[in-house]
C-alpha positions as CSV (number, residue, x, y, z in Angstrom):
1,M,0.1,-9.8,-1.1
2,A,-1.6,-6.9,0.6
3,I,0.3,-4.0,2.1
4,H,-1.7,-1.4,4.1
5,L,-0.2,2.0,4.6
6,I,-1.6,3.7,7.7
7,G,-1.1,7.3,8.8
8,E,-2.6,10.8,9.0
9,L,-2.8,13.1,5.9
10,G,0.7,14.1,5.0
11,A,2.4,11.2,6.9
12,G,4.2,10.0,3.8
13,K,2.0,7.1,2.5
14,T,2.2,8.1,-1.1
15,T,5.9,8.9,-0.9
16,L,6.6,5.5,0.5
17,A,4.5,3.8,-2.2
18,R,6.3,5.7,-4.9
19,G,9.7,4.7,-3.4
20,L,8.6,1.0,-3.2
21,I,7.4,1.1,-6.8
22,R,10.6,2.7,-8.1
23,A,12.8,0.4,-6.0
24,L,11.1,-2.6,-7.7
25,G,12.3,-1.2,-11.0
26,H,9.5,1.0,-12.4
27,R,11.1,3.8,-14.5
28,G,8.0,5.8,-15.5
29,A,5.9,8.2,-13.6
30,V,4.3,7.0,-10.4
31,K,1.0,8.8,-10.0
32,S,-1.0,9.2,-6.9
33,P,-4.3,7.2,-7.2
34,T,-6.2,9.8,-5.1
35,Y,-8.7,10.5,-7.9
36,T,-8.4,7.3,-10.0
37,L,-8.6,5.0,-6.9
38,V,-6.0,2.6,-8.4
39,E,-2.9,2.9,-10.5
40,P,-1.6,-0.4,-12.0
41,Y,2.0,-1.3,-12.6
42,V,3.6,-4.3,-14.2
43,I,7.2,-4.7,-13.2
44,S,9.1,-7.7,-14.4
45,G,6.0,-9.8,-14.5
46,L,4.8,-8.6,-11.1
47,Y,1.3,-7.1,-11.0
48,L,1.3,-4.3,-8.5
49,Y,-1.7,-2.1,-7.8
50,H,-1.5,1.1,-5.8
51,F,-4.8,2.1,-4.2
52,D,-6.0,5.2,-2.4
53,F,-9.3,5.0,-0.6
54,Y,-9.1,8.5,1.0
55,R,-12.3,9.7,-0.8
56,F,-14.4,6.7,0.2
57,V,-17.4,7.7,2.3
58,D,-19.5,4.6,2.2
59,A,-18.5,1.0,3.1
60,R,-20.1,-0.2,-0.2
61,E,-17.8,1.8,-2.4
62,L,-15.1,-0.9,-2.6
63,R,-17.7,-3.5,-3.8
64,D,-19.5,-1.0,-6.1
65,A,-16.2,0.1,-7.7
66,G,-15.4,-3.5,-8.6
67,L,-11.9,-3.2,-7.0
68,A,-12.1,-6.4,-4.8
69,E,-11.1,-8.5,-7.8
70,Y,-7.6,-6.9,-7.8
71,F,-6.9,-8.6,-4.4
72,N,-5.9,-12.0,-5.7
73,E,-3.0,-14.5,-5.4
74,S,-1.1,-13.1,-8.4
75,A,-1.0,-9.4,-7.3
76,V,0.6,-7.1,-4.8
77,C,-1.8,-4.5,-3.5
78,V,-0.4,-1.4,-1.8
79,V,-3.3,0.4,-0.1
80,E,-3.5,3.9,1.3
81,W,-6.4,4.6,3.7
82,P,-7.5,0.9,4.1
83,E,-9.6,1.9,7.1
84,K,-12.0,3.7,4.7
85,A,-12.7,0.4,2.9
86,P,-14.4,-2.0,5.4
87,G,-14.3,-5.6,4.2
88,L,-11.0,-5.2,2.5
89,R,-8.7,-8.2,2.7
90,A,-6.6,-8.2,5.8
91,P,-3.0,-7.1,5.1
92,D,0.0,-9.3,5.0
93,L,2.0,-6.3,6.1
94,A,0.8,-3.1,7.7
95,I,3.1,0.0,7.8
96,A,2.0,2.7,10.2
97,L,3.7,6.1,9.5
98,E,4.0,8.8,12.0
99,T,5.8,12.2,12.0
100,G,9.0,11.9,14.0
101,D,11.4,14.4,15.4
102,A,12.6,17.2,13.1
103,G,9.9,16.4,10.6
104,G,11.2,12.9,9.8
105,R,9.0,9.8,9.7
106,V,8.8,6.7,11.9
107,A,7.5,3.5,10.3
108,V,6.1,0.7,12.4
109,L,5.9,-2.6,10.4
110,T,3.5,-5.3,11.5
111,A,3.3,-8.7,9.8
112,A,0.2,-10.7,9.9
113,T,1.3,-13.6,7.6
114,A,4.3,-15.5,6.6
115,N,4.7,-13.3,3.5
116,G,4.6,-10.2,5.7
117,N,7.3,-11.8,8.0
118,Q,9.5,-12.5,5.0
119,C,9.3,-8.8,3.9
120,I,10.3,-7.6,7.4
121,E,13.2,-10.1,7.5
122,A,14.4,-9.0,4.1
123,L,14.3,-5.4,5.2
124,K,16.3,-6.3,8.4
125,R,19.0,-8.0,6.2
126,S,19.3,-4.9,4.0
127,F,20.3,-2.7,7.0
């Protein structure tokens, strides 16, 4: 599954990713992958990879860094700044974050696959 986090600098993409990783049960530190490009997590047998492509300046960097192999059927990939990595796998779920009133955040979720739709439906049931 691929989840793309979209938003301006400071919109809350990393905070959302941290919350997701912790909600899935990770108890250790959740580091920002701004400099490492990817931070891997194994949570109850789930392979989750948190990417940050903010520093990419060339479309070839995804391929040259060898990161495309992480996007496979057995992984969940949470991607910050996906627009900086052309050729990246299309997301199952895109989450666009914007600053709302009084400094809060507004999240717009868009599903592009059945997996993405299942995530949105599960979120609806939890509210």
